[in-house]
C-alpha positions as CSV (number, residue, x, y, z in Angstrom):
1,X,-89.6,110.9,-15.2
2,X,-86.2,109.9,-14.0
3,X,-84.4,113.0,-12.7
4,X,-80.8,111.9,-13.1
5,X,-78.6,111.6,-16.1
6,X,-78.2,108.1,-17.6
7,X,-80.4,105.0,-17.3
8,X,-82.8,104.0,-14.7
9,X,-81.4,101.6,-12.0
10,X,-82.0,97.9,-12.4
11,X,-85.2,96.5,-11.1
12,X,-85.1,93.7,-8.5
13,X,-86.3,91.3,-11.3
14,X,-83.4,92.3,-13.6
15,X,-80.9,92.0,-10.7
16,X,-82.2,88.5,-9.9
17,X,-82.1,87.4,-13.6
18,X,-78.5,88.7,-14.0
19,X,-77.4,86.9,-10.8
20,X,-79.1,83.7,-12.0
21,X,-78.0,83.8,-15.6
22,X,-74.6,85.4,-15.5
23,X,-73.4,85.0,-11.9
24,X,-71.0,82.1,-12.5
25,X,-69.5,83.7,-15.5
26,X,-68.9,86.9,-13.5
27,X,-67.1,85.0,-10.8
28,X,-65.0,83.2,-13.4
29,X,-64.1,86.5,-15.0
30,X,-63.1,88.0,-11.7
31,X,-60.9,84.9,-11.0
32,X,-59.4,85.2,-14.5
33,X,-58.6,88.9,-14.1
34,X,-57.1,88.3,-10.6
35,X,-54.9,85.4,-12.0
36,X,-53.7,87.3,-15.0
37,X,-52.9,90.8,-13.7
38,X,-49.7,90.9,-15.8
39,X,-51.5,89.6,-19.0
40,X,-54.3,92.2,-19.6
41,X,-55.7,90.5,-22.8
42,X,-56.0,87.0,-21.3
43,X,-59.6,87.3,-20.3
44,X,-61.0,89.3,-23.3
45,X,-63.1,86.4,-24.6
46,X,-64.6,85.7,-21.2
47,X,-65.3,89.4,-20.8
48,X,-67.2,89.4,-24.1
49,X,-69.2,86.4,-23.0
50,X,-70.2,88.2,-19.7
51,X,-71.1,91.4,-21.6
52,X,-73.3,89.3,-23.9
53,X,-75.0,87.6,-21.0
54,X,-75.8,90.9,-19.4
55,X,-77.0,92.4,-22.7
56,X,-79.4,89.4,-23.1
57,X,-81.1,90.5,-20.0
58,X,-80.8,94.3,-20.3
59,X,-80.7,95.0,-24.1
60,X,-81.8,92.0,-26.1
61,X,-81.6,93.8,-29.4
62,X,-77.9,94.5,-28.9
63,X,-77.3,90.9,-27.8
64,X,-79.1,89.6,-30.8
65,X,-77.1,91.7,-33.2
66,X,-73.9,90.4,-31.6
67,X,-75.1,86.8,-31.8
68,X,-76.0,87.2,-35.5
69,X,-72.6,88.6,-36.2
70,X,-70.9,85.8,-34.3
71,X,-72.9,83.1,-36.0
72,X,-72.1,84.6,-39.4
73,X,-68.4,84.8,-38.5
74,X,-68.3,81.2,-37.3
75,X,-70.1,79.9,-40.4
76,X,-68.0,81.9,-42.9
77,X,-64.8,80.7,-41.3
78,X,-63.0,83.8,-42.5
79,X,-62.5,86.0,-39.5
80,X,-61.9,84.7,-35.9
81,X,-65.4,85.2,-34.3
82,X,-64.2,87.1,-31.3
83,X,-62.5,89.7,-33.4
84,X,-65.0,89.9,-36.2
85,X,-67.8,91.3,-34.0
86,X,-65.9,93.9,-32.0
87,X,-68.3,96.7,-33.1
88,X,-71.3,94.9,-31.6
89,X,-69.4,93.9,-28.5
90,X,-68.4,97.6,-28.0
91,X,-72.0,98.7,-28.4
92,X,-73.0,96.2,-25.6
93,X,-70.2,97.5,-23.4
94,X,-71.2,101.1,-24.0
95,X,-74.8,100.3,-23.1
96,X,-73.7,98.6,-19.9
97,X,-71.3,101.4,-19.0
98,X,-74.2,103.9,-19.2
99,X,-75.9,101.8,-16.5
100,X,-72.6,101.8,-14.5
101,X,-72.4,98.0,-14.9
102,X,-69.1,97.9,-17.0
103,X,-66.2,97.4,-16.6
104,X,-66.6,94.3,-14.6
105,X,-63.1,94.6,-13.0
106,X,-64.4,97.6,-11.0
107,X,-67.4,95.6,-9.5
């Protein structure tokens, strides 16, 4: 049993998968955040993409729920897809925060 509060640390396999699958997006997000210090919302869409990438590796069910919502929003053409699925995106962010993997600006 894990003696500390929160989630178990990442396995080496999970770390390798995250680096391989999401590494370039994380670097791009860091560059975006560094270039847009005075415009805090400029990198929101990229942040959501990185969160989704991490969730695909660490919590596939949350990632699938976000992907379903996003697909429905795109197909319905009613709501902008990035704002229509904020609930699912926030759930993914919360799951990553429990593992101390979010926010990305602190990493």
